[in-house]
N, C-alpha and C positions, 0 to 999 in steps of 0.2 A: 808506127806503134812499137816496133822492137826497140827503137831508141829509148822510149820511156821505161822499158823494163830494166835498162842499165842502171845500177845503184847511183853512180855518179851523176845520173839526171834526175834523181828523185826530187829535187828542188823545182823542176818544171811543174810536175803535178801538184806539188805543195803550193807553189806560187799561183797556179791556176785555180786550185781549190779555195785558197784565200781570196782570190779575186771575186769568185762567185759568191762566197760567203758574205763578202763586204757588200756586194750588190743586194743579196737577200735582206741584209739587216739594214739597208739603205745607208751604208757608211761610205766614206770616200775610198775609191781605189786609187792605186798608184802604179804608174808604169814602171817596168824595172829599168835599170840604168843602162841596159844594153852593153855591159861590159863583156859579155859573152855572146857569141853569134847564136847559140841555142836559146837565148832569151826570147827570140822571135816567136818561139813555139808556145809560150805561156798564153798568149791571147787565143790562139785556135783551141788550145787545150781546154781553155774556160769555155769557149763557145760549144766544145763537143759535149762538156758536162751538162750544160744548159739543154743543148738540143736532145740529148739522151733521155733527160727527164720529161721533156715535152710539156713543161708547165707554162701557160701563157703569161701568168703573173710574174714568174721568175724571168721569162724572156723580157718582159716589159722592165723589170727592175735592173737586169743587165744593160738592157739598151739605154736606160736613163743613167747609169752610173758610168758607162764607158762614154756616153756623150758628154757628161759634165767633165770627166777627167781630160777629154780630148779638147774641150773648150779651155780648159786651164792650161794645158800644155801648149796650145796655139799662141797663148799670150807671151809665151818665151821665145817665139820664133821670129826671124825677120821676114819683112813683107815678100821678097822674092821667093823664099822658101814655102811661104803659105801659097802663094799663087801657083808654084810648081805642084803642090798637093791638088789644088783644084783641077789643074789641067790634066795631069797624069792619072789621077785616081777617078775623077767624075766626069771628065771631058768638058768642064766648064770653061767658058771665056771670061777671064778677069785681068783687068789691066790697071796699071796706077795711073792716076790722074796727073801726078808730078808732086815735086817737092813744094814747100811752103811759097816760094817766090813765084813759081808758075801759078799756084792756086790763088794768089793775091790778085790776079787779073780776072778772076772768075767773079760772077755775080756773088754777092754777100752770103746767100743762103747756101751756096755750093763750096764755100772755102773750107768748111770743116770735114768735107768728105776726101778721103784719100784715094780711094779706089772706085772702079765701076765695073758692073757685072751685067751679061746679057740678061734680058728680062725672062727669057724662057728658062735660064738657069735658075734665077731667082725664084721662079714660081715653081721649081721643083720641090722647095722646102717651105718657103715663107707662108703659104697657106695654113701650116701646121701650127704657126704660132699666132697667138691670139690678141696681141696687143695692136692697136690701131696703125701704128707705125709700119706694120709689116703688110697692110693691105696696099695692092697695087695702086689703087685709086689715090692713095695718099702720098705716093712716090713721085719725085721728078723723073722724068725719062726723056732721052733725047736719041732719036734714031734708033731705039732698042737697047740703048745702055742705061743703066740705073746707078747713079752714084751711091756708094755705101761707104760707111766708116768701117776702120779695121775691126773694130770689135763686132760689128755686125756680120762681117765676113767669117770671123770665128764661130760666131753663133750659126750661120748657115752651114758651115762645114760639119760642125758638131751634130747639127740637125740632121744633116745627111747621113751622118754615120749611125745615128740612132734608127734611121729608116732602114738603112741596110741589115741592121741586126734584127728588126722587127719583121722584115718582109723577106729577109734571106733564108733560104733552106738549103741543106745539102745532105747528101747520103752519109750515113755513119758508118765508118769502117769497123772491122773487128777491134774492139778496144783492148788495150793492155790491161792486165790485172790491177795495176796501181790506179789507172784511171777509173775502172769499175768500182774499186774500193771508194775512190773520192766521190763517185756519183752516189753511192749508197749513203755516205755520210751527209751528203748535201740534201739527199731525199729525206733523211731522218729529221734534219734541221728544217726542212721546208714544211714538213707535216705540221709543225707547231706554229708556223709562221705564215703559212698560206692556206687560206680557207679554200677548199677544193669546191668549184662549182660546176655542176654538169651543164652542158649547153641546153638551154630551153628549148623544148619541143612543144609548140603550142597546141593545147588540147582545147576541147569543147569547154571543160570546166575552166580553164585559166582564161579563156576569152570571155567567159560569163563574168569573171572579175574585173573586166575592163570598165574604166568609168565611161559614161555616155559620150564625152567627146572623142575619146580614143576608139570607142566601139564604132562611132559614125565614120572616122577617118580610115579605120582598118578595113571596114566593110565597102567603103566606096573605093579605096584603093584596090582591093581584091577583086571587085567586079569590074573594075575598069572602065566604068560608065562616064567617070568625070576626072578632070585633071585636078588634083589637089593643089592648093596654093602652096607657095614656098613655106609660109608659116606652119601650115598643116603638115607638110612633108617633114619639116625639121622636128615638129612635136611627136609625130608618130615614130619617126626613126629613133629620136632620142629616148623615148619611152620603151620601145621594143629592145633596143640595145641595153638600157639600164636595168630592165628585168631580167636580162640573161640570154637574150636571143643572139645566135651567131649572125655575124655580118651578112654571109651568103644567104641566110634565111630572110633577113630584113630586106635584102636587095630583091628577092623573090616577091615579097609583098608589093612591092612598087612595079613589077615586071608587067602588069596588066595596064598599065596607065597609057592613055590614048597618045600622050606626047612622049611616051618612053624613049629615052636615049641611054642604052646600057652603060656606057662609058661615064656619062654623067652621074647616074645613080650610084655606081660604084664608088666614085670619088667622092660624093656627098655623104654616103653612109660611112665610108672609110674616115672622112675628116671628122665627122661627129663622134665616132668611136675612138679616135685617137687621142682626143683631149684628156689629159691625165691629171689627177690631183694626188699629191703624194700621200700615202697613208690609207688610200682607199683601195678595197680589193677589186672593185669594178670601176674601171675609168670611163670617160665619156661625159658628155654634157648632161646635166639634169634637165628633163622636160620643162617647157614653161609652166608657170604657175597658173592657178585658176584665173586670177585677174588678168594676166596676160592674155590668156586664151578668150577671155570675154571681150577684151579690147578688139581682139582680132576676129570677132564674130565666128569663134570656133567652139564655143560652149552651147550645146542644145539646150541645156536646162536654163541658162541666162536668155536664150532666144525664145524660150517658151515652147519649144517643140517636143520636150520630154521632160520627166522628172525622176529624181532618185534622192531619197531623204539623205543619204550619206554626203551627198555634195554640199550640204548645208554645214558640215562639220569637217571639211578638209581644205587644204590650200593648195594642193598639188595633185595632179593625176596618180602619182606614185602613192601618195597617203590613201587614196581611194582604193587603189588596187591591192595594196598591202592589207587593208582592213577588210575588204570584201573577200580576197582569198582566204583569210583567216576564218571568216564566217563560213565559208563553203566547206572548209576542211573540218569544221566543228558542227555543221549541220545546223547553223543558227539562221533562222529566217524570221525572227521577231526583231525588228530594227528599233524597238522603243528604248533599248538601251543607249542609243546616241545622245538622246536628251538628258540622260542622266549622268553623263560624264562631267566631272568637275571642270576639267579643261576642255571645252568643246571643240576649240580649233586645234588641229594637229600641225606641228610645225615640221617642215621637211625642207 
């Protein structure tokens, strides 16, 4: 930290601050030219700024920006160097399939793949991507090796980089005055750009605002008397995460399941929570809509076991929750206003 107090190293903090600001504004960041050996300090300084502020949304923006720039930079590197990064940084097993002449002897479907990676390394990152080609079931595999294209390897590396930022934590040392000033400036900018959301603590009032489908799934899961179906678990987890519940609290909702597997629950909840959409304050999947829940026999109103008039005017459990929570805060118990709305169906 004393190094950052030296006036000739002011540029390190300035570049780190600019890097975080670019992430905050969802602009492109640029890696330094590395003309000076001290340039390697810019990245950890930027990480320190974000770590000190402790804003989950800013961490997510930084991870996304750093991941995109890593992907761009990897496109300029030779294959041996990229393989070396995989081996030395992540412990991955990646190897070349061979040049064009060697690949010409392979089956036609494999000739466009330049590399192959061990399936366990592939699965460290691929499940966080949501295109069908990243699903293991859609990939060719031979003795544990999965053929991949060079651009796909770049994506896996940058995705791993994103994971490291999102999951990495480190102790913050005593910060230099210049770095503290940078933190304050970024904090000031973040206040106007990031809506602060307190972690949701589920109260009896909030639970009362649940739509009938979510209420049943939630109650069944907490009681632990039945195993929720995959579709029900996804809908419940996506709903709870979307309304602001912390991942640890969502995992506890499923902790009473008869077929509980803690590691599986943690993975599933984290997977649902980490799907991001640019420009949204809260990431994660949107829970299935009412029609989807009806098709999967998860709507008790559709099945005729209960009834709520609001269900006739919403298309998604989130729409129900937002409306019912508003009614509860306003003390409204007369639901006749539903039918008086000009646009009866709410779109979410």
